[in-house]
Residue, then its C-alpha position, 0 to 999 in steps of 0.5 A: x036321472x038324478x035318481x042315479x045319484x043314489x049310487x053315487x052319494x057314498x062318494x060325493x058324500x066325501x069329496x063335498x064334504x071336505x070343505x063344508x066340513x072345514x068351514x064348519x070348524x073355523x067358522x065354529x072357531x071360538x066356542x069349543x075344540x074342532x073335534x066338537x064340531x065336527x061331532x056336531x049333530x049337523x056333521x055326522x056322516x048321514x048328514x055329509x051324505x044328505x047334503x052331497x046329494x042336495x048339492x049336486x042334484x039341486x045343482x042339476x036341475x038348476x044347469x039343466x033348465x039353464x042350459x035348455x034355455x040357452x040351447x033354444x036361444x042358439x046363446x054363444x055360451x050354449x056349450x060352455x052352459x051345457x058343459x057345466x051340465x055335463x061336468x055335473x055328470x062326470x061328477x056322479x060317475x066318478x062317484x059311482x065308480x068310487x062305490x061300484x067301480x068302472x063296470x058300475x060307473x059306465x053302465x051309469x053313465x050309458x043311462x045317464x047319457x041317454x037321458x041327457x039325449x032326450x032334453x037334447x032332442x027336445x030342445x032341437x025339436x022346438x028350436x025346429x018347431x018340430x012337434x013330432x020330434x017333440x013328442x018323440x023325445x017325451x016318449x022316450x023319456x017316458x021309457x027312461x022313467x021305467x027303466x031308471x024306476x026299475x034300477x032303482x027298485x034294484x039297487x035299494x033292494x025296494x027301499x025306494x020302489x019302483x012306483x014311488x020313483x017313477x012317480x018322482x021322475x014325473x014330476x022331475x021331467x015335468x018340472x023341466x019341461x015345463x019351464x023350458x015350454x013357459x020360457x020358449x012362450x015368453x012366460x018368463x014368470x011362470x018359467x022361473x017359478x018351474x025352475x025354483x020347483x024343480x031345484x027344490x024337488x030335487x033337495x027333496x029327493x036327495x032326503x029320500x035318497x039319503x035315507x034309504x042309502x043310510x038304511x040299506x048300509x048303516x055301518x057305512x054312516x056309523x048308523x047315523x040318520x040323515x033325517x033331524x032336526x039339525x040335518x033338516x036345518x042344515x038342508x034347508x040352508x044348503x038348498x038356499x044358499x046354492x040356489x041363491x048362488x045359482x039364480x044370482x049368477x044367471x040373473x046377471x048374465x040377463x042383466x047384461x044381455x038386457x033380456x026380456x026375462x031379467x024382471x024375472x030372473x031377478x024376482x026369483x032372486x028376490x024371492x029367494x031373499x023373500x023367504x029369508x026376510x019372512x023367516x026373521x020377521x017369524x021369529x023376531x017380529x014384523x020391526x026385525x023383518x023390515x030391519x033386516x029387509x033394510x039391510x038387505x037392500x042396501x046390499x042389493x043396491x050395491x051389486x045393482x051399481x056395479x051392474x049398472x056401471x059396468x053397463x056403461x063402461x064405468x070403472x070408477x062406478x064399478x070400483x065404488x060398487x066394490x067399495x060399498x060391498x067391501x065395507x057390507x061384507x065387515x058390517x054383516x061379518x060384525x052382526x053375525x059375530x054378534x048374533x052367533x055369540x062368537x061361534x062364527x068369528x068374524x074374520x072367518x066371515x069376512x073370508x068366506x063373503x069376501x070370496x063368495x062375492x068374488x066368485x059371482x063378479x067373476x062369473x059376471x064379468x068373464x061372461x060381459x068379456x066373452x070368456x064363458x069358460x071362466x063364467x061357467x067355472x065361477x058359477x060352479x064355484x060359487x055354487x058349491x061354496x055356498x055348501x060351506x056356510x051353511x054347514x058353518x051356519x047351521x052348526x052355530x045354530x045347533x050349538x046356540x039351541x040345542x034343545x031345539x035339535x034332538x037326534x031322532x030315531x032312524x025311520x022305520x019304513x022309507x017316507x011314502x013320498x016318492x021322490x019327494x022326500x020331506x014330509x011334514x016332518x021338518x025342522x020347527x018354522x022358527x028355527x028354519x028361521x032362526x037359521x033364515x036369518x043367519x043365512x040371510x046375513x051371508x047370503x046377503x053378500x051374494x045379493x048379485x040377485x040385486x041385479x034387479x034394479 
């Protein structure tokens, strides 16, 4: 399904990139001209394409899993959850139209909607205990994979082979169905593991798609390469940031509902945080990793306090939690400004962190109030917002350590990873880690994950 995004890539890269480019520029203040920021290795046209795909594809996986859960639970907010998923589909359709015209967009939408329909059928059959219906839905999905694979093989002129795409779609569908089935069975640990895997898998596919597209239309991307150490760094940050926003928002909902899956939802959020802490430790040593973890825990505590106070109807407690978060934002911004040697000014960081925290709290407060329309609009806004700090941080890091992010030539052939994308050619661990360290700081403010306990 997401494969269609390949066609969407070009326009989507522009719409999703405007804010990231702007943020990269503002966060880079104090270290060079804005034009230098825009010409940074993390902000090439190919990089913007990959990030646009990364954002939409990973959001699709996230929203699909969550909407399916809402559906089987018969949740009051199912319409809004599915509406968010369909809004994501509309973004793709519009992107296709901007490249292939209205006719091409309609064709894309028809294929896409049929695919969504098969998942709906599976959820419905599951809720009804209709095994035959489930098998029928899975059979329809099998046919869809073949049809979609042929489409991409043709669209990319063989750059994404039918066989490779089918293999990738097998993984993608299995992950979403696996996450859903595990949730229904009450195996929440597995459910959230599958959800995270589905998100990460789509990030890899975004890389593969961006490589195919830039190879097919090199002139549209100034012959730049989406598969370089610098772009890998930005993509890694983008996936981690956006995933954090999504997981945080849903964990908070679970907390408000007193859901049985809350511990596992919070666990997935904390697993995202563990990735960051481990990265910090691998670069600065165990002591630095421990220091980072301590800071992170304090931040998580403030969100926990907010969630708890909300549940108790304690407005004074809510205000206290907000005050603690405000102070944390100031402290974290000062730290990052120092860490990046002024490449990311504290005032810009404070503004960005404040927006991020408010988006998550608005999503949470709206959900609790039963204003699901606003809740999901805020969740999508929070998800998209996290592409900006990823852009700013990656630009700062590559400027701070230029020798570690040399440009790479365009690959002579497509990576043999099917829908996967990244092979073993990722950014050096310690660089990813360094990014994680800075990322963590920003991400921290989202700590809504805190809902854990």
